[in-house]
N, C-alpha and C positions, 0 to 999 in steps of 0.2 A: 418856207423853204422847204424848195423841189431836193428829192434823188433823184442827180445825175452821177452815178455810180458811185466806186470806193478811188480813196488813191492809189495812184500806180506803182505802193512801194506795199501793198497789201501784203499780195505773194513776198516781193522778198525779208517782211517784215518776219511773218510765221519762219517761214525758214530758216532766219538769222536765231528768231528764239527757238526752235531742235533741239541748234546747237551751244542754246547760254539760256538756257530757264531756271534761272536766278532770278529775285527777286531785287536783287543789283543791277544784272542788268537790265532789267524792265522799267525800274526806274530809271536810266540814265536814258535807254529811250525811249521815256512817258510822249513825248513828244510826236516823235512818228507814229507810234500808236494814236493818236486822239487824230491825226490828220487823214492818218489811212485806213486806221478801221475803225475808229468810234464814233466821230462826227459822221461819216459818211454813214455809220448806222442808225446814228439815232433819226437823221433826213430820215433815212429810208424807212425808217420806225414809225415818221409824223406821217407818211408820203400815205402807207398806207392802211394808216390808222383807221383814216373816213368809211373806206367799203370793208374793212375786216375786223375792225373793234383796237383794241388799243393792247399796241405786245410787248410784253415783260421780257426787256434787254438783260441778258446776265453778264453779272461782272464777272472780270477776268480773270480775278484770283481763285481757286482750288480750296479748296478744302480736302488738307494730308489727314484729320487728324485721326481718323480710322483705316485711311489708303495706306497701299502697300509704298506706292508710286508719291514720294517726297516730295516730286516737281510744284512751283509754286504757284507757275502756270498757263491759265488754262494755253491749248497753243491750235483752237477757232476762236470765233465769237459768235454770238446767237443770239434767236431770243424768239419767244410763246408768243404766237394770241390765243389766247383759252378762250372759247367759246360754253364753255359746260362741260364738264371732263370728256369733250375732244381738244380737238386746234390745230393749228398751223402751224412747223416747225424752220425755220431754215439757221443753215451754217456757215459759212465761210472761213476757212485755211488756204493755208499751203496748197493742199488736193483740189481749187477751192469750192464750187457751191452745191449745200444739201440741203434739201428741203424735206418735207413730212408733213400728215396730214394724218391725222388718227385719235387712237392712245396709249402713250407709253408705259410699257410695265401699271396699270389700270390695280384699282384694287378687286378682291378676291367676286363681293357679287357683282360688277362689269365683267370680268371672265364667265361667270356662270352663267347669267343672261342672256352671251353672245356664247354658248354652249348646249344652250337650252333647244337657243336655235336650230344649228347648225348641225345635231346630233338626229334632228328630223328629215326625210327624204326632200318636201317641199322648202325648209328651211336652209339647208343645203346646199341644194336650187338657185335659193333664189340669191349666195354671197356670193359662190360664188360665176352670176350671170354677172352681178355687181364687180367683182374682182376685173372680171373678164376687160368690162367695158372700160373699167379705168386702167386697166393697162394695155387695153390700143393706142388710147391717150400716151403713151410718154411712160409715166409713175410705175412700177411694181409692190403688189405685196412683198414685208422684211419678213422671213421670217430667222433674223438673226437673233431672235428673241423666241425661246421655246424649248416644252421640256425632254427631256432624253426620248420618251413615249408618250401616250394619253396622259391625261389625270384617272387618277383612281373612280371607278366605278364604271367607265368605259373599257365597251371593247377593241384588246388593238388591232386588228383586223377592221374598226371599223371605215367606209367608204369617204368618211371628213377623220378621223386620223390626223391628216397633217394639221385642218381648223382647231382641233380640240388643242389638242399640243401647244399652241402658242401662246404667249403670254403679253404681247405688247400685239393690237392692233394698229401696225402702222402701216401706209402706201410711203415711197423715197424718190427720188430720185434723184441723178447726183451730173453736175456740168463740171469737166475740167476747167482749171484755167486758164482766161487768153484775156483777150483782149476789153474783150466784152463786161470785166469785171467793173473799168472805169468809165464807163457809158452806157448812158439815161436803157440800153439793152439790158444791163444786168437786172433793172426794173421792170420791165415784161416777160424775161424768166422767170423773176418770183410769182409775179401774179399769174401768167399763163398755168407756171405747173401748180400753185394751188387751187385756181380756180379744176386744171383737168381732176385734182384732189376729191374738189368738195363732197365731190358725196356721196366717198367713203366717210371723209369727215365727221356731214353729217346721220349718215348711216351708224356709224359707232357710239356716239351720242348720245341714239336714242335711248342706250344701255344702261346710262348713269342719270333719267332720269325718276 
């Protein structure tokens, strides 16, 4: 199986799902989902496996037991390649494609080891140099997940305060939807994005070793 892109109806499917997020609507439109989303996503997973490892494809159903948002269906299709404490992520939706690499909400020991590095001048310089080198290729350090201030035990005015406050160690990039989604260009967009973020992903993985 080779990946040739997603079905041309992927964006329309998710736009309609946003307006009709019920199990009944999803059941009635299940074949559209298979043809335009799930089938191509499985093909993409199979295609990238030899180079990156076997991805985990996330189910379309949300766990609403403890969530304020009770909509039952995820409005994104995504998968994750884990290689030990870090990995690669890709998500498709009406907004296009989101790529990620690193560790999302890692365990406290992972964050502590990262903080022990960046709290030193040499460690901070090393991390900022790595971030800058990856960001020159397009991705950026995602700071959406962070504490309001530095963790307890660190100076609020520390030069690395922005790094110390991170609760996820991820680089991300986004591409708006377009005809490319339904062509082999989609595959190159995924692989080139992950390759650009590879130095960061493997750097983060060491904190889980």
